N, C-alpha and C positions, 0 to 999 in steps of 0.2 A: 421439835427436833429439826428445825430448819438448817440448811447448809450441810446436811449429813451426806457423807460419801456413800457410794454404792457398797453395801455390805458384802464382804467376802469375794469381791471381784478383784483379782490381782491386775495391776496395771504397771507397765514399765514406762518410765519417763526418762527421756534423754535430757540431762541438765547441762550439757556442754562440756567444756574441757576444764581440767583441774586449775589452770591459771586464773579462772574466774573466781576461785575460792581460796586464795592464798592467805588472806588475813583471818585471824581468829575472830569468830563472831557468828551471828545468826543471819542467814540470807533468806529474805522473805519472798522472793520472786515467785515461789511455787506454793505459797500459802493457800491460794484458791484451788490449787490442784490437789491439795490434801497433805502437804508436808512443808517443813522448813528444812533447809540445808544448814548444817552446823559444822564449823571448823573449830576444833580444840587441839591446838598443837599439831601433831602429826595425824590426828584422827579426823576423818571427814565422814559424816553420816547424815542421815535424814531422820527427822522426828515428826510424828503426826501433828497436823495443825488442828486437830479436832479433840476437844475435851473428852475424856473417858467417862465423864458423868452423864451428860445428855447430848453429846456430839455437837456442841456449839463450837464455832470457829474461834480459835485462840488468837491472841495478839502477842507479838514478841516485844519484850520490855528492854529498856536500855541496858539493864544488868545481865542480859542474855537469858532471862527466865521467861516463862510463858504464863499468861493470865487469861482466864475465862471470864468474859464480861457478863455472861448469863447468870452464874451463881457464885462467882468469886474464887473458884479453885485456882491454885497456882502450882507450877511445876518448875523444877530447877533446870539448868541448861542440858542436863542429861535425860530430861523427860520424867524425872521422878516426882511424885506428888509431894508438895511441901505444905499444902493447905487444902482441905476438903471443901465441898462435899465429895469430890472425886476420890476414889479409893485405889484405882488402878493407875499405874504409870503409863505414860504415853508409849505407843508402839514405836520401835526404832527400826528403821529400814537401812539396809546396807547400800553403800554406793560402790559400784564396781565398774571398771573400765571395759569398753567393748574393743573389738579388733582395730578400730579407728582412733583409739585414744580418747573417746568421748565417755563421759560418766553416765551410768544408768542407775536409776532408783526403781526398785520394784516394791510397790505397796501391796498390801493385802488386807 
């Protein structure tokens, strides 16, 4: 279970301003912090970068899906399992602005 984030410890991460995420797609800058930032139309959210099967670090694929190199699980762009052995969807984290217009992601 290498690369596993600290369990149950909420963390707030400042990901900058919204203009950094204007194009649809997956932004991988925070992968090692524990999440990907995803823009889908008007929606901006964060999805865990750790597989729900054994907590291996996921990779973002060109089609905006996620792949676990440890055991082959795959997830769609919304974090839903598309192939096991993972059974649980990826946690989704909201992205909210602070009083300075910067975006915050709170993981848990």
